[in-house]
C-alpha positions in Angstrom: 244.7 131.8 -20.8 242.2 134.6 -20.7 239.1 134.0 -18.7 235.8 135.7 -18.3 235.7 138.4 -15.7 233.0 140.4 -13.9 231.6 143.3 -15.9 230.0 145.3 -13.0 231.4 146.6 -9.7 229.5 147.2 -6.5 229.1 150.8 -5.3 229.0 152.1 -1.8 226.2 154.6 -2.4 223.5 155.4 -4.9 222.7 158.8 -6.2 219.7 160.1 -8.2 219.6 162.5 -11.1 218.3 165.9 -10.2 216.4 166.0 -13.5 215.4 163.3 -16.0 217.8 162.7 -18.8 216.5 161.4 -22.1 218.7 160.6 -25.1 217.1 160.7 -28.5 218.3 158.1 -30.9 219.1 158.7 -34.5 217.8 156.0 -36.8 219.5 155.5 -40.1 218.8 153.2 -43.1 220.7 149.9 -43.5 222.9 151.5 -46.2 223.2 155.2 -45.3 224.4 157.7 -47.9 228.0 158.8 -47.7 227.0 162.0 -46.1 225.4 160.4 -43.1 227.3 161.0 -39.9 227.3 157.9 -37.8 227.3 159.8 -34.6 224.8 159.7 -31.8 225.0 162.9 -29.8 222.9 163.9 -26.8 221.0 167.1 -28.0 219.6 167.8 -24.5 221.3 169.6 -21.6 224.3 167.8 -20.3 224.0 165.4 -17.4 225.8 166.6 -14.3 225.1 163.9 -11.8 224.9 160.4 -13.3 223.2 157.6 -11.5 225.7 155.3 -9.8 223.4 152.2 -9.5 224.3 149.1 -11.3 221.8 146.8 -13.0 223.6 143.5 -12.9 221.0 142.0 -15.2 221.9 144.3 -18.1 225.2 143.2 -19.7 227.4 146.0 -20.9 226.0 148.6 -18.5 228.2 150.3 -15.9 225.8 152.4 -13.9 224.2 154.5 -16.5 227.2 154.2 -18.8 227.4 151.9 -21.8 224.5 150.3 -23.6 223.5 150.0 -27.2 222.4 153.4 -28.6 222.3 152.1 -32.2 219.9 151.8 -35.2 217.7 148.7 -35.2 219.6 147.3 -38.1 222.6 146.7 -35.8 220.8 145.2 -32.8 220.6 141.6 -34.2 224.2 141.8 -35.4 225.5 143.0 -32.0 223.4 140.3 -30.3 225.1 137.6 -32.5 228.5 139.1 -31.7 227.7 139.1 -27.9 226.6 135.4 -28.1 229.8 134.4 -29.9 231.9 136.4 -27.4 230.3 134.8 -24.4 230.8 131.4 -25.9 234.5 131.7 -26.8 235.3 132.9 -23.3 234.5 129.4 -22.1 235.5 127.4 -25.2 238.6 125.4 -24.6 239.6 125.2 -28.2 239.4 129.0 -28.7 241.2 129.7 -25.5 244.0 127.2 -26.4 244.4 128.8 -29.8 244.4 132.3 -28.4 246.9 131.3 -25.7 249.2 129.8 -28.3 248.9 132.9 -30.5 249.7 135.3 -27.6 252.8 133.2 -26.8 254.2 132.4 -30.2 252.9 135.2 -32.4 252.4 138.2 -30.1 255.4 137.5 -27.9 253.8 137.4 -24.5 254.4 137.6 -21.7 255.9 141.1 -21.8 258.5 142.0 -19.2 257.8 144.0 -16.0 261.0 146.0 -16.2 262.7 147.7 -13.2 263.7 151.2 -14.4 266.7 151.7 -12.2 267.9 155.1 -13.5 264.4 156.5 -13.7 263.9 155.3 -10.1 267.1 157.2 -9.1 265.8 160.4 -10.6 263.0 160.5 -8.1 265.0 159.8 -5.0 265.3 162.6 -2.4 268.4 163.9 -0.7 268.3 160.9 1.6 268.3 158.5 -1.3 264.7 157.5 -0.7 261.9 157.3 -3.2 259.5 155.0 -5.0 260.5 152.1 -7.3 259.4 152.5 -10.9 258.6 149.5 -13.0 257.5 149.5 -16.7 255.1 147.0 -18.2 256.7 146.6 -21.6 253.7 146.4 -24.1 256.0 148.1 -26.6 257.8 144.8 -27.0 254.7 143.1 -28.4 254.6 142.1 -32.1 253.6 145.3 -33.9 255.0 147.5 -31.2 251.9 148.1 -29.0 249.2 146.5 -26.8 246.7 146.6 -29.7 247.7 143.2 -31.0 246.4 141.5 -27.8 242.8 142.4 -28.8 243.3 142.4 -32.6 244.4 138.7 -32.8 241.5 137.6 -30.6 238.8 139.4 -32.5 240.2 138.3 -35.8 239.8 134.8 -34.5 236.2 135.6 -33.6 235.6 137.0 -37.1 237.0 133.8 -38.6 234.7 131.7 -36.4 231.7 133.7 -37.5 232.5 133.0 -41.1 233.3 136.6 -42.0 235.5 137.1 -45.0 236.6 140.7 -44.5 237.4 143.0 -41.6 237.0 146.8 -41.3 238.7 148.9 -38.6 239.5 152.5 -37.8 242.9 153.7 -36.4 244.3 156.9 -35.1 248.0 156.6 -34.5 248.1 153.5 -36.6 249.0 151.0 -34.0 245.5 149.3 -34.1 245.7 149.5 -37.8 249.0 147.6 -37.9 247.8 145.1 -35.4 244.6 144.4 -37.3 246.4 144.2 -40.6 248.8 141.7 -39.1 246.1 139.6 -37.6 244.1 139.5 -40.8 247.2 138.5 -42.8 247.8 135.7 -40.4 244.2 134.4 -40.6 243.7 135.1 -44.3 241.0 137.8 -43.9 240.6 140.8 -46.2 241.3 144.0 -44.3 240.3 147.7 -44.8 241.6 150.3 -42.4 240.0 153.8 -42.2 242.3 156.6 -41.0 242.2 160.4 -40.8 244.1 162.0 -43.7 246.2 164.2 -41.3 247.0 161.2 -39.2 248.2 159.3 -42.2 250.7 162.0 -42.9 251.9 162.1 -39.3 252.1 158.3 -39.0 253.4 157.5 -42.4 255.5 154.6 -41.2 252.5 152.8 -39.8 250.5 153.4 -43.0 253.3 151.8 -44.9 253.3 148.8 -42.6 249.6 148.3 -43.0 249.9 148.3 -46.7 252.8 145.9 -46.6 250.6 143.6 -44.5 248.0 143.5 -47.2 245.5 146.0 -45.8 243.7 148.6 -47.9 244.1 152.0 -46.1 241.3 154.5 -46.8 241.9 158.2 -45.9 239.0 160.0 -44.2 238.6 163.8 -43.8 239.1 164.5 -40.1 240.6 162.6 -37.2 240.1 159.2 -35.5 236.4 159.9 -34.6 235.7 160.5 -38.3 237.5 157.4 -39.3 235.5 155.4 -36.7 232.3 156.8 -38.2 233.3 155.8 -41.7 234.4 152.3 -40.6 231.0 151.8 -38.9 229.2 152.9 -42.1 231.2 150.5 -44.1 230.3 147.7 -41.7 226.6 148.6 -41.7 226.6 148.2 -45.5 227.9 144.6 -45.3 226.8 143.2 -42.0 226.5 139.6 -43.4 230.1 139.4 -44.7 232.2 141.9 -42.8 233.4 142.2 -39.2 234.0 145.6 -37.4 237.2 145.0 -35.4 237.3 147.8 -32.8 240.5 148.4 -30.9 239.0 150.9 -28.4 237.0 150.4 -25.3 234.1 152.5 -26.7 231.0 151.9 -28.7 227.9 149.7 -28.2 228.0 146.6 -26.1 229.7 144.1 -26.4 232.5 146.1 -28.0 234.0 147.8 -24.9 233.7 144.6 -22.9 235.4 142.5 -25.6 238.4 144.9 -25.9 238.8 145.1 -22.1 238.6 141.3 -21.8 241.3 140.7 -24.4 243.5 143.4 -23.0 243.1 142.3 -19.4 246.1 139.9 -20.0 248.3 143.0 -19.2 247.0 143.3 -15.6 247.0 139.5 -15.1 250.7 139.3 -16.1 251.5 142.3 -14.0 250.1 140.7 -10.8 252.0 137.5 -11.5 255.2 139.2 -12.2 254.9 141.5 -9.2 254.5 138.5 -6.9 257.6 137.0 -8.5 259.7 140.2 -8.1 258.8 141.4 -4.7 256.1 139.1 -3.3 253.2 141.5 -3.5 250.9 143.7 -5.6 251.9 147.0 -7.0 251.0 150.0 -4.8 250.1 152.2 -7.8 249.5 151.4 -11.5 249.6 154.3 -14.0 248.4 154.3 -17.6 247.6 156.8 -20.3 244.0 157.2 -21.5 242.6 157.8 -24.9 239.5 155.7 -25.0 240.7 153.2 -22.4 241.9 149.9 -23.9 245.4 150.2 -22.5 244.3 151.6 -19.1 241.6 149.0 -18.6 244.0 146.3 -19.6 246.1 147.2 -16.7 243.5 148.4 -14.2 240.9 145.6 -14.5 242.9 143.0 -12.6 243.3 145.3 -9.6 239.9 147.0 -9.4 238.8 144.9 -6.4 242.2 145.5 -4.6 241.3 148.7 -2.9 244.8 149.2 -1.7 246.1 149.5 -5.3 245.8 153.0 -6.6 244.6 153.3 -10.2 245.8 156.4 -12.0 244.8 157.3 -15.5 246.5 160.1 -17.4 244.7 162.1 -20.1 246.1 164.5 -22.7 246.0 168.2 -21.6 247.3 169.3 -24.9 248.1 173.0 -24.7 246.5 173.1 -21.3 243.1 172.5 -19.8 242.0 176.1 -20.2 243.2 176.4 -23.8 240.3 174.5 -25.4 242.9 172.3 -27.1 243.1 169.1 -25.2 241.7 165.6 -25.0 240.9 165.4 -21.3 237.5 163.8 -21.5 237.2 162.6 -17.9 238.7 165.7 -16.5 236.6 168.2 -18.5 233.9 166.3 -20.2 230.2 165.7 -19.5 227.9 162.7 -20.0 226.3 162.1 -23.4 225.9 159.5 -26.1 228.4 159.0 -29.0 229.2 156.1 -31.3 226.5 154.0 -29.7 227.2 154.2 -25.9 226.7 156.6 -23.0 230.0 157.9 -21.5 231.9 161.1 -20.7 232.4 163.3 -23.8 233.9 166.6 -24.9 230.9 168.5 -26.0 229.4 172.0 -26.0 226.3 173.3 -24.3 224.1 171.9 -27.2 225.7 168.5 -26.8 227.7 168.8 -30.1 231.1 167.0 -30.0 234.2 169.1 -29.6 237.4 168.4 -31.5 240.1 167.0 -29.2 243.8 167.8 -29.4 246.9 165.9 -28.3 250.4 165.6 -29.7 249.8 161.9 -29.3 247.4 161.0 -32.1 246.2 157.9 -30.3 244.8 160.0 -27.5 242.7 162.3 -29.8 239.2 161.0 -29.3 236.4 163.1 -27.8 235.0 160.3 -25.6 236.1 157.5 -23.3 234.9 154.0 -22.6 231.8 153.5 -20.3 233.8 151.3 -17.9 236.3 154.1 -17.2 233.4 156.6 -16.9 232.0 154.4 -14.2 235.3 154.1 -12.4 235.4 157.9 -12.3 231.9 158.2 -10.9 232.5 155.6 -8.2 235.9 157.2 -7.3 237.7 153.9 -7.8 240.2 155.4 -10.2 242.0 158.7 -10.3 242.3 160.8 -13.4 245.0 163.3 -14.1 246.4 165.2 -17.1 249.7 166.1 -18.7 250.4 168.5 -21.5 252.0 168.0 -24.9 255.3 169.6 -23.7 255.4 167.4 -20.6 254.8 164.3 -22.7 257.6 165.2 -25.1 260.0 165.8 -22.2 259.1 162.4 -20.7 259.7 160.7 -24.1 263.2 162.2 -24.2 263.8 161.4 -20.5 263.1 157.7 -20.9 265.3 157.6 -24.0 268.3 159.0 -22.2 267.8 157.3 -18.8 266.7 153.8 -19.9 267.4 153.5 -23.6 263.7 153.0 -24.2 261.7 155.0 -26.7 258.0 155.1 -25.6 255.1 156.0 -27.7 253.9 159.6 -27.1 250.7 158.2 -25.8 252.6 156.3 -23.0 254.8 159.3 -22.4 251.8 161.1 -20.9 251.7 158.5 -18.1 255.4 158.8 -17.7 255.2 162.5 -17.4 252.9 162.4 -14.5 255.6 160.7 -12.5 257.2 164.1 -12.1 254.3 165.2 -9.9 253.4 161.8 -8.4 256.7 160.5 -7.2 257.7 163.4 -4.7 254.4 162.6 -2.8 255.2 158.9 -2.3 256.7 157.0 0.6 260.1 155.3 0.2 259.8 151.9 -1.5 256.4 152.5 -3.1 256.0 150.1 -6.0 254.8 152.0 -9.1 254.0 150.2 -12.4 253.6 152.3 -15.6 252.2 150.8 -18.7 254.3 151.5 -21.8 251.4 151.0 -24.2 253.6 151.2 -27.3 257.0 152.0 -28.7 257.8 155.4 -30.0 259.8 155.0 -33.2 256.6 156.2 -35.0 256.9 159.5 -33.0 260.6 160.1 -33.2 260.2 162.8 -36.0 257.4 164.6 -34.1 259.6 164.7 -30.9 262.7 165.8 -32.7 260.9 168.6 -34.5 258.8 169.7 -31.5 258.9 173.4 -30.5 256.9 174.3 -27.4 254.0 176.6 -28.2 253.6 179.7 -26.2 250.2 178.5 -25.1 251.5 175.1 -24.0 251.0 175.0 -20.2 252.7 173.2 -17.3 251.5 170.2 -15.4 247.8 170.2 -15.1 246.1 169.2 -11.8 
């Protein structure tokens, strides 16, 4: 059963901004024209030293991060969603229904798998090294962690009396999960997806359509699909539900996604106790916007002896300008309704991200992960396209498991992490999804001359 969990974390010290930061808010009509870009960028100089204080009386705020930077037309709708979310967290009937769905429909709990041959790879000449375990979210129905959140939010949509669901997807895993949940609960479903992404992830597009969803192509990438999905929702607030699969956007969206994904970490703690009688020493997860990473991290945030390592996409290398390393190279601003770290230029305009893993191509990251960076509770590293492809192939050959290219970024970081670890260190890596959708990309991949080595 998923239970409510604390949304804010205490900090050891507070800092102040050197200069005041003001974010101007774009106001749009209730039904914006098709040309309206539903993006809220910070047009002022980028913030370099965010405040680390936490106002525990403001839900959805993590230090200065998060919030609701949205048009007035959305405030009441988000307030209604927040009220329903807070209610279902403590509603026995909802929790019982969700627990049953996670068990019988999604296929939880997923295994915590000891990767013996991968472990052997990282042993030194004395036969010593860390032990590698994989949290197998790839074994969920639909092939990824996305279904954990999608089924729960589809249930909320049903409770709110909504007849249709709109969503945006990048790699297609959230689209498949949403389409499946909507089919199960008899909800109409429209998925917005970047046209290029549709070509690269054709198998997922086919699955969405077979599940009864209408798939709408959008010029651009996932961020553009997200903007279009929001516009569609704004036009039909009374009848539709925006089902986000990412830990970004205005409150309560990031908190909802994290809450429904936190089952990953809860199971990991339980399974670790069963396997070796303790907690993991290190947990590692890839980061796009943060749903997968927070799902694993959140359970262990208060366990200071558990290292939390998030791995972003370095693309062609951090100095190439073609990457999606928001926490490593971004600055603070406002986008899609919340304050967080973003990839932006000196004028605050959003920069296009790049990763061979489509699911990591987003120019921002969730407010909660932004806060974990500022407080130093989590570490954030990067791996390149080439390293992710190498890790994909490595797991296939050593363990007979084909991971999503997104998860392969986390696996790739083991190459640098493991040689630094004491013998017997317990490392858990989240395999956020399976990689059959990426097999053609991997098999055809040719390293670009600009594609660098492991980034720091």
